[in-house]
VODO-214298 format. One record per atom (N, C-alpha, C): residue number from 1; x, y, z. Coordinates in steps of 0.001 Angstrom, whole numbers, plus 500000, padded with zeros to 6 digits. Last residue first. Layout:
N
ATOM   n     px     py     pz
ATOM NUM      X      Y      Z
...
END
This chain:
186
ATOM   n     px     py     pz
ATOM 186 143726 504241 161657
ATOM 186 144348 503954 160621
ATOM 186 144238 503847 158750
ATOM 185 142572 506286 163020
ATOM 185 144342 506834 162689
ATOM 185 144680 505570 161170
ATOM 184 139746 505712 163504
ATOM 184 139984 506736 162739
ATOM 184 141809 507091 162520
ATOM 183 139945 503076 165302
ATOM 183 139878 503305 164227
ATOM 183 139797 504266 163285
ATOM 182 141014 504567 167611
ATOM 182 142094 503824 167166
ATOM 182 141788 503552 165877
ATOM 181 139404 506617 167920
ATOM 181 140801 507001 167768
ATOM 181 141579 505826 166952
ATOM 180 137077 504476 168880
ATOM 180 137160 505673 167284
ATOM 180 138178 506197 167456
ATOM 179 138143 503882 171419
ATOM 179 138140 502997 169950
ATOM 179 138147 503638 168350
ATOM 178 138381 506678 172558
ATOM 178 139472 505707 172068
ATOM 178 139289 504816 171348
ATOM 177 135810 507204 173302
ATOM 177 136520 508018 171700
ATOM 177 137916 507082 171716
ATOM 176 134623 505174 174126
ATOM 176 134161 505366 172923
ATOM 176 135439 506425 171860
ATOM 175 135772 505788 176183
ATOM 175 136628 504905 176067
ATOM 175 135951 504304 174640
ATOM 174 135003 508394 177289
ATOM 174 136394 507887 177415
ATOM 174 136416 506876 176463
ATOM 173 132109 508029 177225
ATOM 173 132501 508372 176513
ATOM 173 134395 508761 176269
ATOM 172 131766 505896 179171
ATOM 172 131610 505569 177929
ATOM 172 131579 506698 176893
ATOM 171 132884 507620 181737
ATOM 171 133438 506068 180869
ATOM 171 133239 505784 179703
ATOM 170 130638 509269 181470
ATOM 170 131815 509664 181271
ATOM 170 132855 508255 180819
ATOM 169 129034 507638 182100
ATOM 169 128489 509099 180664
ATOM 169 130202 508965 180524
ATOM 168 129189 507080 184936
ATOM 168 129130 506183 183607
ATOM 168 129238 506740 182134
ATOM 167 129219 509124 186059
ATOM 167 130545 509127 186165
ATOM 167 130699 507563 184673
ATOM 166 126605 509609 186176
ATOM 166 127342 510815 184912
ATOM 166 128614 510400 184850
ATOM 165 124822 506425 185815
ATOM 165 125182 507590 186184
ATOM 165 126733 508306 185282
ATOM 164 121878 506102 183694
ATOM 164 123409 505673 184401
ATOM 164 123813 506983 185207
ATOM 163 119342 506593 181980
ATOM 163 119096 505817 183809
ATOM 163 120828 505305 183970
ATOM 162 119371 508312 180137
ATOM 162 119919 506584 179658
ATOM 162 120291 506020 181240
ATOM 161 118767 510845 180826
ATOM 161 118129 510048 179993
ATOM 161 118496 508861 179580
ATOM 160 120664 511245 182821
ATOM 160 119167 510741 183093
ATOM 160 118579 510411 181916
ATOM 159 122941 511100 181197
ATOM 159 122713 510208 182649
ATOM 159 121527 509957 182835
ATOM 158 122163 513441 179363
ATOM 158 122881 511745 178971
ATOM 158 122618 511014 180156
ATOM 157 122219 515290 181396
ATOM 157 121162 515303 180543
ATOM 157 121285 513941 180112
ATOM 156 125305 515564 182865
ATOM 156 123805 515025 183235
ATOM 156 122697 514949 182616
ATOM 155 126520 515967 180097
ATOM 155 126472 514691 180641
ATOM 155 125251 514932 181703
ATOM 154 124282 517546 177548
ATOM 154 125648 517693 179093
ATOM 154 125638 516146 179570
ATOM 153 124027 517252 174376
ATOM 153 123920 517186 175269
ATOM 153 124825 517091 176490
ATOM 152 124317 517488 171299
ATOM 152 124798 518836 172529
ATOM 152 124485 518828 173473
ATOM 151 124347 515915 169846
ATOM 151 123335 516363 170205
ATOM 151 123587 517840 171020
ATOM 150 126543 515183 168809
ATOM 150 125998 515600 167442
ATOM 150 124717 515715 168480
ATOM 149 128165 514718 170985
ATOM 149 128571 515635 170382
ATOM 149 127478 515842 169155
ATOM 148 125998 513547 173181
ATOM 148 127305 513926 173608
ATOM 148 128024 514854 172446
ATOM 147 124543 511100 171837
ATOM 147 123908 512038 172488
ATOM 147 125028 513402 173127
ATOM 146 127014 509922 170679
ATOM 146 125853 510971 169528
ATOM 146 125381 511352 170297
ATOM 145 128382 508962 172787
ATOM 145 129075 509812 172049
ATOM 145 128114 510368 170984
ATOM 144 126132 507220 173944
ATOM 144 126780 508583 174381
ATOM 144 127626 509412 173546
ATOM 143 126332 505212 171472
ATOM 143 124915 506397 171728
ATOM 143 124982 507606 172926
ATOM 142 128089 504347 171667
ATOM 142 127703 504813 170498
ATOM 142 126903 505625 170917
ATOM 141 128452 502679 174153
ATOM 141 129461 504340 174054
ATOM 141 128811 504825 172495
ATOM 140 126411 501285 173767
ATOM 140 126272 501935 174817
ATOM 140 127381 503155 174299
ATOM 139 127089 499820 171658
ATOM 139 125802 500083 171890
ATOM 139 125669 500987 172593
ATOM 138 130444 499525 170656
ATOM 138 129621 499316 171583
ATOM 138 128531 500070 171155
ATOM 137 130711 501077 167080
ATOM 137 131022 500749 168399
ATOM 137 130109 499958 169281
ATOM 136 129779 501071 164535
ATOM 136 130144 500142 164954
ATOM 136 130731 500010 166522
ATOM 135 128713 504012 165068
ATOM 135 128044 503306 164848
ATOM 135 128137 501836 165239
ATOM 134 131100 505212 164237
ATOM 134 130224 505115 165494
ATOM 134 129621 504190 165655
ATOM 133 131741 504528 162007
ATOM 133 132546 504126 162983
ATOM 133 131808 503880 164503
ATOM 132 129233 506081 160477
ATOM 132 129433 504533 160394
ATOM 132 130711 503964 161134
ATOM 131 130696 508324 161234
ATOM 131 129384 508164 161793
ATOM 131 128996 506737 161613
ATOM 130 132760 508380 159036
ATOM 130 132834 508754 160887
ATOM 130 131811 508258 161849
ATOM 129 131687 508435 157182
ATOM 129 132406 507496 157673
ATOM 129 132501 507339 158964
ATOM 128 130230 511237 157224
ATOM 128 129634 509470 156750
ATOM 128 130384 508435 157259
ATOM 127 132578 512962 157127
ATOM 127 131185 512789 158182
ATOM 127 130291 511418 158046
ATOM 126 133302 511948 154148
ATOM 126 134377 511897 155875
ATOM 126 133303 511723 157164
ATOM 125 131363 512873 152829
ATOM 125 132186 511328 152673
ATOM 125 132631 511142 154365
ATOM 124 131310 515428 152652
ATOM 124 130523 514843 153477
ATOM 124 129998 512987 153451
ATOM 123 133765 516253 152101
ATOM 123 133441 516233 153717
ATOM 123 132291 515453 153758
ATOM 122 133596 515411 149226
ATOM 122 134865 515360 150428
ATOM 122 134260 514948 151651
ATOM 121 131620 517295 148681
ATOM 121 131490 515764 148738
ATOM 121 132588 515064 149494
ATOM 120 133348 519978 149431
ATOM 120 131938 519181 149929
ATOM 120 131276 517939 149845
ATOM 119 135251 519485 147439
ATOM 119 135241 519366 148833
ATOM 119 134495 519003 149540
ATOM 118 133642 519318 145078
ATOM 118 134748 518327 145296
ATOM 118 135055 518347 146500
ATOM 117 132760 522100 144558
ATOM 117 131930 521007 145249
ATOM 117 132422 519839 145057
ATOM 116 134186 524859 146021
ATOM 116 134387 522935 145513
ATOM 116 133457 522040 145415
ATOM 115 133326 526663 148046
ATOM 115 132819 526950 147141
ATOM 115 133230 525566 146018
ATOM 114 134489 526264 151593
ATOM 114 135003 526412 149966
ATOM 114 133435 526302 148842
ATOM 113 135515 526734 154780
ATOM 113 134649 527552 153455
ATOM 113 135347 526845 152296
ATOM 112 136282 524250 156706
ATOM 112 136640 524713 156036
ATOM 112 135708 525346 154888
ATOM 111 134801 525000 159978
ATOM 111 134596 524168 158855
ATOM 111 135290 524857 157552
ATOM 110 136785 525522 162633
ATOM 110 135474 525716 161991
ATOM 110 135940 524934 160749
ATOM 109 137237 524443 165986
ATOM 109 137771 523917 164644
ATOM 109 136273 524515 163610
ATOM 108 136200 525020 168757
ATOM 108 136875 525964 167430
ATOM 108 137131 525749 165606
ATOM 107 134715 522925 169521
ATOM 107 133909 524108 169437
ATOM 107 135092 525318 168179
ATOM 106 136949 520825 169549
ATOM 106 135944 520909 168786
ATOM 106 134844 521878 168362
ATOM 105 138522 522405 171556
ATOM 105 139350 521807 169993
ATOM 105 137779 521694 168729
ATOM 104 137283 522182 173725
ATOM 104 137152 523861 173209
ATOM 104 137714 523498 171545
ATOM 103 136658 519813 173784
ATOM 103 135247 520543 173795
ATOM 103 135533 521984 172742
ATOM 102 139164 519120 174349
ATOM 102 138488 518360 173607
ATOM 102 137375 519572 172990
ATOM 101 139647 520756 176923
ATOM 101 141058 520589 176377
ATOM 101 139919 520047 174687
ATOM 100 137842 519191 178587
ATOM 100 137612 520609 177953
ATOM 100 138667 520987 176955
ATOM  99 138424 516610 178985
ATOM  99 137221 517016 178153
ATOM  99 136934 518439 177716
ATOM  98 140724 517421 180186
ATOM  98 140791 516691 178807
ATOM  98 139842 516741 177259
ATOM  97 139944 518099 182355
ATOM  97 140766 518713 181665
ATOM  97 140842 518344 180159
ATOM  96 137957 516459 183783
ATOM  96 137714 517459 182989
ATOM  96 138473 518511 182446
ATOM  95 140570 513896 183852
ATOM  95 139451 514167 182552
ATOM  95 138600 515289 182352
ATOM  94 141880 514885 185587
ATOM  94 142446 514925 184303
ATOM  94 141274 514852 183662
ATOM  93 140053 514835 187584
ATOM  93 140376 516607 187091
ATOM  93 141178 516120 185411
ATOM  92 139444 512570 188213
ATOM  92 138161 513321 187641
ATOM  92 139014 514678 187009
ATOM  91 141915 511546 188886
ATOM  91 141147 510726 187469
ATOM  91 140290 511697 186917
ATOM  90 141809 512685 191515
ATOM  90 142819 512749 190215
ATOM  90 142376 512138 188735
ATOM  89 139561 511444 192510
ATOM  89 139396 512914 192412
ATOM  89 141188 513296 191478
ATOM  88 140581 508895 192555
ATOM  88 139045 508949 191688
ATOM  88 139194 510194 191138
ATOM  87 142521 508952 194413
ATOM  87 142903 508687 192737
ATOM  87 141371 509035 192385
ATOM  86 141014 509712 196665
ATOM  86 142262 510834 196297
ATOM  86 142537 510154 194716
ATOM  85 139408 507402 196942
ATOM  85 138894 508774 196425
ATOM  85 140001 509340 196045
ATOM  84 141441 505385 197202
ATOM  84 140699 505920 196403
ATOM  84 140079 506755 196442
ATOM  83 142723 506495 200023
ATOM  83 143547 506364 198464
ATOM  83 142762 506542 197396
ATOM  82 140385 506821 201594
ATOM  82 141086 508497 201507
ATOM  82 141734 507698 199898
ATOM  81 139951 504143 202016
ATOM  81 138910 504838 201365
ATOM  81 139673 505941 200735
ATOM  80 142355 503567 203445
ATOM  80 142016 502544 202164
ATOM  80 140714 503737 201270
ATOM  79 142014 504603 205486
ATOM  79 143481 504429 204630
ATOM  79 142625 504608 203007
ATOM  78 139294 503584 206541
ATOM  78 139318 505046 206329
ATOM  78 140732 505208 205228
ATOM  77 140346 501001 206992
ATOM  77 139479 501149 205731
ATOM  77 138992 502309 205088
ATOM  76 142163 501308 209135
ATOM  76 142366 500552 207967
ATOM  76 141674 501072 206603
ATOM  75 140549 501932 210696
ATOM  75 141246 503075 210278
ATOM  75 142521 502699 208892
ATOM  74 138989 500172 211338
ATOM  74 138435 500998 210709
ATOM  74 138999 502223 210346
ATOM  73 140540 497504 212408
ATOM  73 140222 497780 210897
ATOM  73 139493 499167 210168
ATOM  72 141678 497673 214688
ATOM  72 142017 498804 213863
ATOM  72 142028 499081 212636
ATOM  71 141282 495366 215804
ATOM  71 140488 496853 215709
ATOM  71 141133 497552 215702
ATOM  70 143036 493416 214436
ATOM  70 141487 493641 214245
ATOM  70 140704 494850 214776
ATOM  69 145733 493740 213506
ATOM  69 145119 494208 214654
ATOM  69 143714 494330 214354
ATOM  68 146381 492587 210818
ATOM  68 147038 491554 211995
ATOM  68 145976 492359 213431
ATOM  67 145213 492249 207960
ATOM  67 144780 492840 208907
ATOM  67 145473 492448 210082
ATOM  66 145667 490350 205538
ATOM  66 146619 491371 206054
ATOM  66 146468 492084 207369
ATOM  65 142815 489519 205319
ATOM  65 143749 488895 205902
ATOM  65 144899 489369 206368
ATOM  64 141536 491608 203841
ATOM  64 141174 491626 205249
ATOM  64 142354 490633 205531
ATOM  63 142194 492066 201003
ATOM  63 143020 492325 201523
ATOM  63 142839 491830 203230
ATOM  62 140153 491775 199591
ATOM  62 140556 491105 198977
ATOM  62 142071 491191 200102
ATOM  61 138480 493414 200855
ATOM  61 137619 492100 200931
ATOM  61 139093 491626 200170
ATOM  60 139001 495882 200395
ATOM  60 139256 495101 201659
ATOM  60 138573 494042 201671
ATOM  59 138642 496168 197610
ATOM  59 140088 496273 198138
ATOM  59 140153 495525 199727
ATOM  58 135798 496416 197793
ATOM  58 136846 495413 197467
ATOM  58 137805 494967 197836
ATOM  57 135902 498669 199232
ATOM  57 134904 497482 199840
ATOM  57 135487 495961 199189
ATOM  56 136397 500215 197872
ATOM  56 136677 500544 198817
ATOM  56 136845 498996 199225
ATOM  55 135042 500117 195435
ATOM  55 136491 500292 195304
ATOM  55 137286 499788 196955
ATOM  54 132200 500971 196838
ATOM  54 132348 499967 196252
ATOM  54 133925 499451 195904
ATOM  53 133130 503689 197121
ATOM  53 132460 502635 198190
ATOM  53 133023 501575 197559
ATOM  52 133674 504885 194868
ATOM  52 134801 505444 195590
ATOM  52 134168 503802 196635
ATOM  51 131218 504627 193765
ATOM  51 132417 504222 192917
ATOM  51 133457 503972 193693
ATOM  50 130124 506571 195221
ATOM  50 129467 505237 195148
ATOM  50 130412 504232 194469
ATOM  49 131626 508713 194884
ATOM  49 131586 507905 196099
ATOM  49 130700 506926 196092
ATOM  48 130409 509480 192489
ATOM  48 131826 508916 192213
ATOM  48 131896 508701 193794
ATOM  47 127241 509547 192967
ATOM  47 127948 508468 192345
ATOM  47 129316 507909 191918
ATOM  46 127707 512100 194185
ATOM  46 127277 510858 194367
ATOM  46 127968 509577 193959
ATOM  45 130551 514504 194550
ATOM  45 129780 513595 193673
ATOM  45 128834 512529 194114
ATOM  44 132458 515405 196230
ATOM  44 131132 516008 195974
ATOM  44 130412 515463 194845
ATOM  43 134799 513774 197306
ATOM  43 134364 513940 195978
ATOM  43 133305 514969 195618
ATOM  42 134663 514304 199852
ATOM  42 135595 514705 199491
ATOM  42 135474 514629 198194
ATOM  41 132155 513636 201068
ATOM  41 132584 515437 201453
ATOM  41 133457 515497 200551
ATOM  40 131986 511078 199718
ATOM  40 131181 512134 199249
ATOM  40 131346 513003 199191
ATOM  39 133318 509972 201643
ATOM  39 133643 509769 200115
ATOM  39 132788 511278 199097
ATOM  38 132217 509995 203886
ATOM  38 133455 510491 203565
ATOM  38 133754 510539 202024
ATOM  37 129709 508834 203698
ATOM  37 129905 509900 203847
ATOM  37 131481 510791 203770
ATOM  36 131029 506032 202969
ATOM  36 130159 506621 201927
ATOM  36 130034 508195 202364
ATOM  35 131640 505631 205629
ATOM  35 132682 505675 204316
ATOM  35 132000 506041 203301
ATOM  34 129476 505369 207017
ATOM  34 130650 506621 207735
ATOM  34 131355 506575 206258
ATOM  33 128025 503581 205820
ATOM  33 127973 504702 205939
ATOM  33 129143 505904 205943
ATOM  32 129773 501258 206176
ATOM  32 129955 501597 204813
ATOM  32 129030 503036 204715
ATOM  31 129707 499519 208733
ATOM  31 130761 500755 208434
ATOM  31 130120 501414 206976
ATOM  30 127909 497668 208752
ATOM  30 128033 497912 210297
ATOM  30 128761 500133 209585
ATOM  29 127838 496446 206676
ATOM  29 126598 497259 207118
ATOM  29 126881 497993 208157
ATOM  28 130545 495316 206572
ATOM  28 129874 496749 205619
ATOM  28 128887 497309 206107
ATOM  27 130118 494069 208702
ATOM  27 131091 494422 208447
ATOM  27 130623 495538 207753
ATOM  26 128045 491880 207305
ATOM  26 127838 492763 208738
ATOM  26 128452 494295 208609
ATOM  25 129687 490943 205328
ATOM  25 128305 491739 204744
ATOM  25 128617 492448 206106
ATOM  24 131519 489464 207087
ATOM  24 132379 490372 205923
ATOM  24 130996 491532 205697
ATOM  23 129938 487426 208173
ATOM  23 130881 488580 209111
ATOM  23 131022 489691 208241
ATOM  22 129206 486022 205909
ATOM  22 127844 486831 206297
ATOM  22 128838 487946 207633
ATOM  21 131091 484821 205081
ATOM  21 131371 486059 204281
ATOM  21 130229 486352 205168
ATOM  20 134100 483845 207077
ATOM  20 132838 483977 207360
ATOM  20 132086 484965 206400
ATOM  19 136867 483119 207143
ATOM  19 136056 482725 205867
ATOM  19 134591 483173 206187
ATOM  18 138457 484718 209022
ATOM  18 138460 483043 209135
ATOM  18 137482 482349 207970
ATOM  17 137476 487045 208682
ATOM  17 139172 486645 208146
ATOM  17 139409 485422 208138
ATOM  16 135098 487490 209501
ATOM  16 135432 487581 208065
ATOM  16 136910 487137 207748
ATOM  15 136123 487134 212392
ATOM  15 135450 486155 211828
ATOM  15 135526 486217 210270
ATOM  14 137429 489414 212674
ATOM  14 138344 487933 212755
ATOM  14 137589 487227 212205
ATOM  13 135749 491416 212052
ATOM  13 136787 490972 210970
ATOM  13 137326 489916 211656
ATOM  12 134035 490876 214326
ATOM  12 133669 490541 212990
ATOM  12 134646 490615 211686
ATOM  11 135295 491714 216061
ATOM  11 135122 490393 215780
ATOM  11 134580 489653 214668
ATOM  10 136214 494565 215937
ATOM  10 136617 493892 215820
ATOM  10 136440 492122 215395
ATOM   9 133051 495064 215649
ATOM   9 134225 495496 214604
ATOM   9 135003 494289 214418
ATOM   8 132756 494893 218563
ATOM   8 132099 493892 217750
ATOM   8 132593 494002 216551
ATOM   7 134498 496679 219478
ATOM   7 134731 495468 219848
ATOM   7 134175 494322 219131
ATOM   6 133510 498966 218697
ATOM   6 134521 498379 218046
ATOM   6 135331 497162 218436
ATOM   5 130294 500000 217614
ATOM   5 130726 499029 218282
ATOM   5 132892 498218 218391
ATOM   4 130170 503255 216793
ATOM   4 130290 501932 216264
ATOM   4 130566 501387 217846
ATOM   3 126975 505754 216482
ATOM   3 128525 505469 217327
ATOM   3 128879 503926 216699
ATOM   2 125381 506714 214218
ATOM   2 125390 506024 215486
ATOM   2 126736 505835 215541
ATOM   1 124967 509889 212657
ATOM   1 125665 508282 212366
ATOM   1 125595 508104 213588
END
């Protein structure tokens, strides 16, 4: 990583604060690599690091006018990036725990063994109902849920197949399960 010219960075901040969007773009270009490397080391996931970087610079753009000393903008960016990474990491840990609990509950739930044809018909009807509700979800959510729970694919496999990030797969699973939960509770 190259050394940064702090006076030049401060000049870009001052210009960006006056509404110069090219100055902010140049500020981004000069600083994004360091911010990305920090996020990647913290989160240990390139897609989450990209998400963190995006969120960091959105927050920076929204709050740039609050920077009183432009020479300290790098420290300010580091703080934003740290907070964003910390929050993403907490969310990721929570999600991993929920998914682990959910996967465990799904895998340990054994179908009731019954010789009663009525019970079998009811089971088939409920499975068809659930599949119909899944198919009513937004297309991408439905795809991800089917690939995960009906095709038993892993997050990385789904991400590669659908050409989306692993974190996007997780987001679609969460939102799809939430939508499905609301419909099935009715």
